[in-house]
C-alpha positions as CSV (number, residue, x, y, z in Angstrom):
1,M,118.1,51.3,55.1
2,K,120.4,53.9,53.6
3,D,123.4,53.0,51.7
4,K,126.8,53.3,53.3
5,T,127.7,55.9,50.6
6,E,124.8,58.1,51.5
7,I,125.8,58.0,55.2
8,S,129.4,58.7,54.4
9,E,128.3,61.6,52.2
10,K,126.3,63.1,55.0
11,I,129.2,62.7,57.4
12,T,131.6,64.5,55.0
13,E,129.0,67.2,54.5
14,V,128.7,67.8,58.2
15,L,132.5,67.8,58.7
16,N,133.0,70.2,55.8
17,S,130.5,72.6,57.3
18,L,132.8,72.9,60.3
19,E,135.8,74.2,58.2
20,G,135.1,77.9,58.6
21,I,134.6,77.8,62.3
22,Q,136.4,80.3,64.5
23,R,136.7,80.8,68.2
24,A,134.0,83.0,69.7
25,T,135.1,86.4,70.9
26,A,133.7,88.1,73.9
27,S,132.4,91.7,73.9
28,P,135.1,94.2,74.8
29,F,133.3,95.3,78.0
30,L,132.3,91.9,79.2
31,F,134.8,91.9,82.1
32,E,133.7,95.4,83.2
33,K,130.0,94.3,83.2
34,M,130.8,91.3,85.2
35,Q,132.7,93.3,87.8
36,G,130.0,95.9,88.0
37,R,127.4,93.2,88.7
38,R,129.6,91.6,91.3
39,N,130.3,94.9,93.1
40,E,126.7,96.1,92.9
41,D,124.9,96.9,96.1
42,N,122.5,94.0,96.8
43,G,120.6,95.5,99.7
44,I,117.2,94.2,100.7
45,W,115.3,96.8,98.7
46,N,117.2,95.9,95.5
47,I,116.5,92.2,96.0
48,L,112.8,92.9,96.8
49,A,112.4,95.2,93.8
50,Y,114.0,92.5,91.6
51,K,111.7,89.8,92.9
52,L,108.5,91.9,92.7
53,S,109.3,93.1,89.2
54,R,109.1,89.7,87.7
55,P,105.9,89.3,85.7
56,A,104.7,86.1,87.3
57,V,105.0,87.6,90.8
58,A,103.5,90.9,89.8
59,I,100.5,89.3,88.1
60,S,99.9,86.9,90.9
61,L,100.1,89.6,93.6
62,S,97.6,91.8,91.5
63,L,95.2,88.9,91.3
64,V,95.4,88.2,95.0
65,I,94.7,91.9,95.8
66,L,91.7,91.9,93.4
67,L,90.4,88.7,94.9
68,V,90.7,90.1,98.4
69,N,88.9,93.3,97.4
70,T,86.1,91.4,95.7
71,W,85.7,89.2,98.7
72,L,85.5,92.1,101.0
73,L,83.0,93.9,98.8
74,L,80.8,90.8,98.4
75,S,81.0,89.6,102.0
76,N,78.7,92.3,103.4
77,P,76.5,93.7,100.5
78,D,73.9,95.4,102.7
79,A,76.3,97.6,104.6
80,G,76.5,100.3,102.0
81,N,72.8,100.5,101.2
82,V,71.3,101.4,104.6
83,P,72.1,104.9,105.8
84,N,72.9,105.2,109.4
85,T,70.0,107.3,110.8
86,D,71.6,107.8,114.1
87,Q,74.5,109.7,112.5
88,I,72.2,111.7,110.3
89,S,70.1,112.8,113.3
90,D,73.2,113.6,115.3
91,L,74.5,115.8,112.5
92,A,71.1,117.5,112.3
93,I,71.1,118.3,116.0
94,D,74.8,119.5,115.9
95,Y,74.0,122.0,113.0
96,H,70.6,123.0,114.4
97,F,68.8,121.8,111.3
98,D,65.1,121.6,111.7
99,A,63.0,120.6,108.7
100,S,60.1,122.9,109.8
101,T,62.4,126.0,109.9
102,A,64.3,125.4,106.8
103,P,61.9,127.2,104.4
104,E,61.6,130.1,106.8
105,Q,65.4,130.7,106.8
106,N,65.5,131.0,103.0
107,M,62.3,133.1,102.6
108,I,62.4,135.6,99.7
109,L,60.9,138.9,100.6
110,P,59.3,141.1,98.0
């Protein structure tokens, strides 16, 4: 256990460190800043922007969007690989495209 003299020396050292203490002063424009914040328009868009701009909310929303996109892409993997032949044949009929007449239309004459 420490001696009483060591303890009293520590106490006097701590008390002596408080000798030069002064009262804290506020910044000159503190009152104006507080009044500006108080009178600020807190509409729904400002509140929404404030909430969504927080890093935790922004990151979590981004992850949710990425997970939903991934789920939608992986839920039906064969839909993008098979061309719809009905639509292709309908377009061929609409534009009068016939495979047998295609070379004749672009024939180069000497």
